[in-house]
MOPAC internal coordinates of N, CA, C and O (Angstrom, degrees):
PM7 1SCF
backbone

  N    0.0000 0     0.00 0     0.00 0    0    0    0
  C    1.4354 1     0.00 0     0.00 0    1    0    0
  C    1.5759 1   106.08 1     0.00 0    2    1    0
  O    1.2310 1   121.36 1   -49.42 1    3    2    1
  N    1.3213 1   115.00 1   130.58 1    3    2    1
  C    1.4216 1   117.02 1   177.66 1    5    3    2
  C    1.5066 1   114.66 1   -81.61 1    6    5    3
  O    1.2310 1   119.73 1   -12.80 1    7    6    5
  N    1.3292 1   118.12 1   167.20 1    7    6    5
  C    1.4760 1   119.96 1  -175.51 1    9    7    6
  C    1.5339 1   112.84 1   -59.97 1   10    9    7
  O    1.2310 1   120.03 1   141.55 1   11   10    9
  N    1.3026 1   117.55 1   -38.45 1   11   10    9
  C    1.5038 1   121.66 1   179.24 1   13   11   10
  C    1.5672 1   108.25 1   -64.44 1   14   13   11
  O    1.2310 1   120.11 1   134.92 1   15   14   13
  N    1.3244 1   117.40 1   -45.08 1   15   14   13
  C    1.4335 1   120.56 1  -179.86 1   17   15   14
  C    1.5225 1   111.11 1   -62.28 1   18   17   15
  O    1.2310 1   120.26 1   143.22 1   19   18   17
  N    1.3073 1   117.11 1   -36.78 1   19   18   17
  C    1.4994 1   117.82 1  -176.44 1   21   19   18
  C    1.4999 1   108.70 1   -72.66 1   22   21   19
  O    1.2310 1   118.09 1   156.91 1   23   22   21
  N    1.2901 1   121.24 1   -23.09 1   23   22   21
  C    1.4629 1   122.62 1  -178.40 1   25   23   22
  C    1.5110 1   110.93 1   -71.56 1   26   25   23
  O    1.2310 1   121.50 1   154.86 1   27   26   25
  N    1.3631 1   114.73 1   -25.14 1   27   26   25
  C    1.5076 1   115.89 1  -179.37 1   29   27   26
  C    1.5301 1   113.29 1  -111.25 1   30   29   27
  O    1.2310 1   120.05 1   174.49 1   31   30   29
  N    1.3401 1   117.52 1    -5.51 1   31   30   29
  C    1.4213 1   120.50 1   179.17 1   33   31   30
  C    1.5538 1   109.30 1   -68.47 1   34   33   31
  O    1.2310 1   119.46 1   -30.57 1   35   34   33
  N    1.3534 1   118.63 1   149.43 1   35   34   33
  C    1.4807 1   120.75 1   179.55 1   37   35   34
  C    1.4967 1   108.34 1   -69.64 1   38   37   35
  O    1.2310 1   120.59 1   -27.76 1   39   38   37
  N    1.2991 1   116.48 1   152.24 1   39   38   37
  C    1.4725 1   123.09 1   176.07 1   41   39   38
  C    1.5196 1   114.85 1   136.96 1   42   41   39
  O    1.2310 1   120.59 1    -2.96 1   43   42   41
  N    1.3102 1   116.48 1   177.04 1   43   42   41
  C    1.4642 1   123.42 1  -179.68 1   45   43   42
  C    1.4736 1   110.01 1   -82.40 1   46   45   43
  O    1.2310 1   118.96 1   -35.61 1   47   46   45
  N    1.3136 1   119.59 1   144.39 1   47   46   45
  C    1.4248 1   123.81 1   177.47 1   49   47   46
  C    1.4907 1   113.75 1  -126.62 1   50   49   47
  O    1.2310 1   121.29 1   -34.93 1   51   50   49
  N    1.3210 1   115.14 1   145.07 1   51   50   49
  C    1.4987 1   117.39 1   177.90 1   53   51   50
  C    1.5285 1   110.31 1  -161.30 1   54   53   51
  O    1.2310 1   120.69 1   -21.19 1   55   54   53
  N    1.2941 1   116.28 1   158.81 1   55   54   53
  C    1.4497 1   121.67 1   174.08 1   57   55   54
  C    1.5315 1   107.75 1   -75.56 1   58   57   55
  O    1.2310 1   119.41 1   -30.98 1   59   58   57
  N    1.3202 1   118.73 1   149.02 1   59   58   57
  C    1.4688 1   125.74 1   179.44 1   61   59   58
  C    1.4357 1   111.43 1  -127.96 1   62   61   59
  O    1.2310 1   121.84 1   -74.86 1   63   62   61
  N    1.3965 1   114.09 1   105.14 1   63   62   61
  C    1.4520 1   119.06 1  -179.45 1   65   63   62
  C    1.5188 1   112.13 1   -94.82 1   66   65   63
  O    1.2310 1   119.78 1   131.07 1   67   66   65
  N    1.3033 1   118.02 1   -48.93 1   67   66   65
  C    1.4766 1   119.07 1  -177.00 1   69   67   66
  C    1.6190 1   108.81 1  -118.06 1   70   69   67
  O    1.2310 1   121.28 1   163.03 1   71   70   69
  N    1.3249 1   115.15 1   -16.97 1   71   70   69
  C    1.4455 1   118.16 1  -177.72 1   73   71   70
  C    1.4954 1   114.70 1    98.93 1   74   73   71
  O    1.2310 1   119.15 1   164.96 1   75   74   73
  N    1.2995 1   119.22 1   -15.04 1   75   74   73
  C    1.4447 1   119.89 1  -177.40 1   77   75   74
  C    1.5195 1   115.36 1   -68.54 1   78   77   75
  O    1.2310 1   120.83 1   135.81 1   79   78   77
  N    1.3088 1   116.01 1   -44.19 1   79   78   77
  C    1.5049 1   117.45 1   176.89 1   81   79   78
  C    1.4923 1   110.48 1   -67.59 1   82   81   79
  O    1.2310 1   119.41 1   139.60 1   83   82   81
  N    1.3471 1   118.73 1   -40.40 1   83   82   81
  C    1.4423 1   120.99 1   179.57 1   85   83   82
  C    1.5696 1   108.35 1   -60.88 1   86   85   83
  O    1.2310 1   120.22 1   139.47 1   87   86   85
  N    1.3002 1   117.18 1   -40.53 1   87   86   85
  C    1.4568 1   118.24 1  -179.91 1   89   87   86
  C    1.5325 1   110.95 1   -64.80 1   90   89   87
  O    1.2310 1   119.26 1   140.14 1   91   90   89
  N    1.3318 1   119.03 1   -39.86 1   91   90   89
  C    1.4319 1   121.98 1   178.46 1   93   91   90
  C    1.5195 1   113.26 1   -68.64 1   94   93   91
  O    1.2310 1   121.17 1   136.01 1   95   94   93
  N    1.3613 1   115.37 1   -43.99 1   95   94   93
  C    1.4327 1   118.28 1   178.37 1   97   95   94
  C    1.5250 1   112.24 1   -61.21 1   98   97   95
  O    1.2310 1   120.75 1   133.57 1   99   98   97
  N    1.3783 1   116.16 1   -46.43 1   99   98   97
  C    1.4615 1   122.07 1  -177.01 1  101   99   98
  C    1.5317 1   108.37 1   -64.26 1  102  101   99
  O    1.2310 1   118.48 1   139.15 1  103  102  101
  N    1.3071 1   120.49 1   -40.85 1  103  102  101
  C    1.4283 1   124.04 1   179.42 1  105  103  102
  C    1.5319 1   111.46 1   -65.24 1  106  105  103
  O    1.2310 1   121.90 1   135.24 1  107  106  105
  N    1.3663 1   113.97 1   -44.76 1  107  106  105
  C    1.4541 1   118.80 1   178.40 1  109  107  106
  C    1.5257 1   113.18 1   -61.82 1  110  109  107
  O    1.2310 1   120.67 1   139.67 1  111  110  109
  N    1.3393 1   116.32 1   -40.33 1  111  110  109
  C    1.4905 1   120.35 1   175.20 1  113  111  110
  C    1.4866 1   109.90 1   -60.38 1  114  113  111
  O    1.2310 1   119.58 1   134.51 1  115  114  113
  N    1.3526 1   118.40 1   -45.49 1  115  114  113
  C    1.4400 1   121.45 1  -179.72 1  117  115  114
  C    1.5053 1   112.32 1   -64.39 1  118  117  115
  O    1.2310 1   119.27 1   135.56 1  119  118  117
  N    1.3405 1   119.00 1   -44.44 1  119  118  117
  C    1.4736 1   120.42 1   178.64 1  121  119  118
  C    1.4956 1   112.98 1   -67.49 1  122  121  119
  O    1.2310 1   119.68 1   152.93 1  123  122  121
  N    1.3184 1   118.21 1   -27.07 1  123  122  121
  C    1.4040 1   120.59 1  -179.58 1  125  123  122
  C    1.5357 1   113.81 1   -73.76 1  126  125  123
  O    1.2310 1   121.43 1   163.17 1  127  126  125
  N    1.3503 1   114.86 1   -16.83 1  127  126  125
  C    1.4325 1   120.09 1  -175.10 1  129  127  126
  C    1.5116 1   113.98 1    83.29 1  130  129  127
  O    1.2310 1   118.82 1   179.83 1  131  130  129
  N    1.2573 1   119.86 1    -0.17 1  131  130  129
  C    1.4924 1   123.35 1  -178.29 1  133  131  130
  C    1.5722 1   107.59 1   -66.09 1  134  133  131
  O    1.2310 1   122.32 1   -37.64 1  135  134  133
  N    1.3260 1   113.17 1   142.36 1  135  134  133
  C    1.4521 1   120.25 1   179.45 1  137  135  134
  C    1.5415 1   106.97 1   -92.70 1  138  137  135
  O    1.2310 1   120.50 1  -120.75 1  139  138  137
  N    1.3520 1   116.65 1    59.25 1  139  138  137
  C    1.4517 1   121.39 1  -176.97 1  141  139  138
  C    1.5349 1   106.54 1  -124.06 1  142  141  139
  O    1.2310 1   121.12 1   -38.51 1  143  142  141
  N    1.3319 1   115.46 1   141.49 1  143  142  141
  C    1.4755 1   121.15 1   175.48 1  145  143  142
  C    1.5237 1   106.30 1  -103.60 1  146  145  143
  O    1.2310 1   121.84 1   -40.15 1  147  146  145
  N    1.3585 1   114.09 1   139.85 1  147  146  145
  C    1.4518 1   119.84 1   178.74 1  149  147  146
  C    1.5645 1   109.02 1   -95.86 1  150  149  147
  O    1.2310 1   120.42 1   -53.54 1  151  150  149
  N    1.2735 1   116.81 1   126.46 1  151  150  149
  C    1.4827 1   121.55 1   173.61 1  153  151  150
  C    1.4935 1   110.08 1  -106.84 1  154  153  151
  O    1.2310 1   119.40 1   -64.74 1  155  154  153
  N    1.3027 1   118.75 1   115.26 1  155  154  153
  C    1.4220 1   123.68 1   178.59 1  157  155  154
  C    1.5136 1   109.71 1  -105.90 1  158  157  155
  O    1.2310 1   120.35 1   -48.84 1  159  158  157
  N    1.2830 1   116.93 1   131.16 1  159  158  157
  C    1.4596 1   122.91 1  -177.08 1  161  159  158
  C    1.5055 1   107.33 1  -101.74 1  162  161  159
  O    1.2310 1   120.18 1   -73.35 1  163  162  161
  N    1.2988 1   117.27 1   106.65 1  163  162  161
  C    1.4742 1   122.18 1  -178.14 1  165  163  162
  C    1.5112 1   110.82 1   -67.22 1  166  165  163
  O    1.2310 1   121.63 1   -46.75 1  167  166  165
  N    1.3250 1   114.49 1   133.25 1  167  166  165
  C    1.4821 1   117.42 1  -179.49 1  169  167  166
  C    1.5241 1   109.85 1  -103.26 1  170  169  167
  O    1.2310 1   120.48 1   176.81 1  171  170  169
  N    1.3302 1   116.69 1    -3.19 1  171  170  169
  C    1.4684 1   122.88 1   177.20 1  173  171  170
  C    1.5416 1   105.53 1  -154.70 1  174  173  171
  O    1.2310 1   120.81 1   -14.38 1  175  174  173
  N    1.3128 1   116.05 1   165.62 1  175  174  173
  C    1.4733 1   122.33 1   177.43 1  177  175  174
  C    1.4785 1   110.95 1    60.96 1  178  177  175
  O    1.2310 1   120.87 1    17.75 1  179  178  177
  N    1.3763 1   115.94 1  -162.25 1  179  178  177
  C    1.4643 1   119.54 1  -177.36 1  181  179  178
  C    1.5705 1   107.40 1  -129.68 1  182  181  179
  O    1.2310 1   121.81 1    -0.31 1  183  182  181
  N    1.3194 1   114.14 1   179.69 1  183  182  181
  C    1.4376 1   121.48 1  -177.99 1  185  183  182
  C    1.5679 1   112.61 1   -57.70 1  186  185  183
  O    1.2310 1   122.22 1   136.21 1  187  186  185
  N    1.3180 1   113.35 1   -43.79 1  187  186  185
  C    1.4881 1   117.73 1  -179.73 1  189  187  186
  C    1.4864 1   112.51 1   -59.69 1  190  189  187
  O    1.2310 1   119.55 1   137.69 1  191  190  189
  N    1.3312 1   118.46 1   -42.31 1  191  190  189
  C    1.4348 1   122.03 1   177.24 1  193  191  190
  C    1.5733 1   111.29 1   -56.87 1  194  193  191
  O    1.2310 1   122.63 1   128.40 1  195  194  193
  N    1.3434 1   112.57 1   -51.60 1  195  194  193
  C    1.4812 1   115.94 1  -177.13 1  197  195  194
  C    1.5296 1   112.51 1   -62.47 1  198  197  195
  O    1.2310 1   120.33 1   134.72 1  199  198  197
  N    1.3642 1   116.97 1   -45.28 1  199  198  197
  C    1.4573 1   118.08 1   178.48 1  201  199  198
  C    1.5076 1   110.84 1   -60.88 1  202  201  199
  O    1.2310 1   118.90 1   138.57 1  203  202  201
  N    1.3016 1   119.70 1   -41.43 1  203  202  201
  C    1.4718 1   121.34 1   179.97 1  205  203  202
  C    1.4685 1   110.66 1   -64.75 1  206  205  203
  O    1.2310 1   120.35 1   134.49 1  207  206  205
  N    1.3059 1   116.94 1   -45.51 1  207  206  205
  C    1.4869 1   123.68 1   179.01 1  209  207  206
  C    1.5573 1   111.33 1   -58.15 1  210  209  207
  O    1.2310 1   121.62 1   129.59 1  211  210  209
  N    1.3583 1   114.51 1   -50.41 1  211  210  209
  C    1.4459 1   119.22 1  -178.74 1  213  211  210
  C    1.5365 1   113.24 1   -66.78 1  214  213  211
  O    1.2310 1   121.31 1   143.89 1  215  214  213
  N    1.3279 1   115.09 1   -36.11 1  215  214  213
  C    1.4924 1   118.21 1   175.38 1  217  215  214
  C    1.5544 1   110.52 1   -63.51 1  218  217  215
  O    1.2310 1   121.41 1   142.57 1  219  218  217
  N    1.3904 1   114.90 1   -37.43 1  219  218  217
  C    1.4543 1   118.47 1   177.27 1  221  219  218
  C    1.5094 1   111.43 1   -64.25 1  222  221  219
  O    1.2310 1   120.66 1   137.82 1  223  222  221
  N    1.3361 1   116.35 1   -42.18 1  223  222  221
  C    1.4637 1   119.22 1   176.25 1  225  223  222
  C    1.5111 1   112.81 1   -59.11 1  226  225  223
  O    1.2310 1   121.65 1   135.09 1  227  226  225
  N    1.4043 1   114.44 1   -44.91 1  227  226  225
  C    1.4387 1   117.51 1   178.57 1  229  227  226
  C    1.4768 1   111.99 1   -65.29 1  230  229  227
  O    1.2310 1   117.97 1   144.24 1  231  230  229
  N    1.3460 1   121.47 1   -35.76 1  231  230  229
  C    1.4242 1   121.31 1  -179.44 1  233  231  230
  C    1.5431 1   109.33 1   -66.01 1  234  233  231
  O    1.2310 1   120.24 1   145.41 1  235  234  233
  N    1.3397 1   117.14 1   -34.59 1  235  234  233
  C    1.4768 1   121.18 1   178.62 1  237  235  234
  C    1.5126 1   111.42 1   -66.96 1  238  237  235
  O    1.2310 1   120.33 1   155.68 1  239  238  237
  N    1.3480 1   116.98 1   -24.32 1  239  238  237
  C    1.4753 1   122.84 1   177.24 1  241  239  238
  C    1.4889 1   111.21 1   -88.82 1  242  241  239
  O    1.2310 1   120.36 1   178.01 1  243  242  241
  N    1.3469 1   116.91 1    -1.99 1  243  242  241
  C    1.4524 1   119.52 1  -178.36 1  245  243  242
  C    1.5244 1   116.34 1    82.13 1  246  245  243
  O    1.2310 1   120.13 1  -159.65 1  247  246  245
  N    1.2978 1   117.35 1    20.35 1  247  246  245
  C    1.4331 1   122.94 1   177.36 1  249  247  246
  C    1.5287 1   107.04 1   -91.90 1  250  249  247
  O    1.2310 1   120.49 1   -73.29 1  251  250  249
  N    1.3656 1   116.66 1   106.71 1  251  250  249
  C    1.4825 1   119.37 1  -179.22 1  253  251  250
  C    1.5102 1   114.59 1   -69.48 1  254  253  251
  O    1.2310 1   118.94 1   -31.44 1  255  254  253
  N    1.3390 1   119.63 1   148.56 1  255  254  253
  C    1.4466 1   122.41 1   177.67 1  257  255  254
  C    1.6007 1   111.44 1   -59.56 1  258  257  255
  O    1.2310 1   120.68 1   148.76 1  259  258  257
  N    1.2583 1   116.31 1   -31.24 1  259  258  257
  C    1.4559 1   120.55 1  -174.70 1  261  259  258
  C    1.5704 1   108.81 1   -73.71 1  262  261  259
  O    1.2310 1   119.79 1   165.52 1  263  262  261
  N    1.2928 1   118.01 1   -14.48 1  263  262  261
  C    1.4520 1   121.66 1   177.19 1  265  263  262
  C    1.5840 1   112.68 1   -64.52 1  266  265  263
  O    1.2310 1   123.30 1   164.59 1  267  266  265
  N    1.3305 1   111.27 1   -15.41 1  267  266  265
  C    1.5131 1   113.88 1   179.34 1  269  267  266
  C    1.4754 1   108.97 1  -120.44 1  270  269  267
  O    1.2310 1   121.04 1  -137.65 1  271  270  269
  N    1.3734 1   115.62 1    42.35 1  271  270  269
  C    1.4726 1   119.16 1   173.04 1  273  271  270
  C    1.5416 1   112.96 1    71.98 1  274  273  271
  O    1.2310 1   120.15 1  -153.90 1  275  274  273
  N    1.3556 1   117.32 1    26.10 1  275  274  273
  C    1.4926 1   118.43 1   175.73 1  277  275  274
  C    1.4869 1   111.37 1    82.29 1  278  277  275
  O    1.2310 1   118.14 1   175.97 1  279  278  277
  N    1.3162 1   121.15 1    -4.03 1  279  278  277
  C    1.4621 1   123.28 1   177.49 1  281  279  278
  C    1.5512 1   106.00 1   -93.19 1  282  281  279
  O    1.2310 1   121.10 1   -27.90 1  283  282  281
  N    1.3656 1   115.50 1   152.10 1  283  282  281
  C    1.4778 1   115.05 1   174.01 1  285  283  282
  C    1.4731 1   112.46 1   -52.07 1  286  285  283
  O    1.2310 1   120.67 1   -42.43 1  287  286  285
  N    1.3130 1   116.33 1   137.57 1  287  286  285
  C    1.5033 1   121.08 1  -176.73 1  289  287  286
  C    1.5248 1   108.65 1   -59.00 1  290  289  287
  O    1.2310 1   118.83 1   134.93 1  291  290  289
  N    1.3082 1   119.84 1   -45.07 1  291  290  289
  C    1.4718 1   120.74 1  -177.95 1  293  291  290
  C    1.4728 1   111.72 1   -57.94 1  294  293  291
  O    1.2310 1   120.35 1   136.00 1  295  294  293
  N    1.2979 1   116.94 1   -44.00 1  295  294  293
  C    1.5009 1   119.65 1  -176.81 1  297  295  294
  C    1.5058 1   110.77 1   -73.21 1  298  297  295
  O    1.2310 1   119.82 1   157.00 1  299  298  297
  N    1.2939 1   117.96 1   -23.00 1  299  298  297
  C    1.4068 1   121.93 1   179.54 1  301  299  298
  C    1.5321 1   112.52 1   -80.58 1  302  301  299
  O    1.2310 1   120.41 1   146.76 1  303  302  301
  N    1.2825 1   116.83 1   -33.24 1  303  302  301
  C    1.4403 1   123.05 1  -176.01 1  305  303  302
  C    1.5106 1   117.73 1   -92.58 1  306  305  303
  O    1.2310 1   120.54 1   156.38 1  307  306  305
  N    1.3566 1   116.57 1   -23.62 1  307  306  305
  C    1.4031 1   117.44 1  -175.90 1  309  307  306
  C    1.5644 1   109.97 1  -151.38 1  310  309  307
  O    1.2310 1   121.60 1   -13.26 1  311  310  309
  N    1.2813 1   114.54 1   166.74 1  311  310  309
  C    1.4580 1   123.36 1   179.12 1  313  311  310
  C    1.5471 1   104.02 1  -112.19 1  314  313  311
  O    1.2310 1   120.80 1   -55.71 1  315  314  313
  N    1.2990 1   116.08 1   124.29 1  315  314  313
  C    1.4863 1   119.51 1   177.62 1  317  315  314
  C    1.6050 1   106.77 1  -110.73 1  318  317  315
  O    1.2310 1   121.22 1   -53.49 1  319  318  317
  N    1.2588 1   115.28 1   126.51 1  319  318  317
  C    1.4812 1   121.85 1   173.69 1  321  319  318
  C    1.4949 1   109.71 1  -115.45 1  322  321  319
  O    1.2310 1   120.11 1   -48.40 1  323  322  321
  N    1.3490 1   117.39 1   131.60 1  323  322  321
  C    1.4139 1   118.84 1   179.61 1  325  323  322
  C    1.5549 1   110.42 1  -113.37 1  326  325  323
  O    1.2310 1   120.86 1   -18.81 1  327  326  325
  N    1.3238 1   115.97 1   161.19 1  327  326  325
  C    1.4755 1   118.75 1  -177.26 1  329  327  326
  C    1.5265 1   111.80 1   -63.02 1  330  329  327
  O    1.2310 1   120.10 1   180.00 1  331  330  329

């Protein structure tokens, strides 16, 4: 999804500085059963950094990568766009 598409796609939006809040919001949306996608707009670093960081946070909470169909949890739960 390109940056312009993400601006108009349905879902929750937020700024993403460290990835911690984005990880929590995305996980909360998933656990609630809501059919909402979280779009986090990175204010530093790139998409790979945020997905790696969020996956690390999830692994510390005991959420295995295979819980999301073998895809990295961060990439499965949210869209990160960087500048």
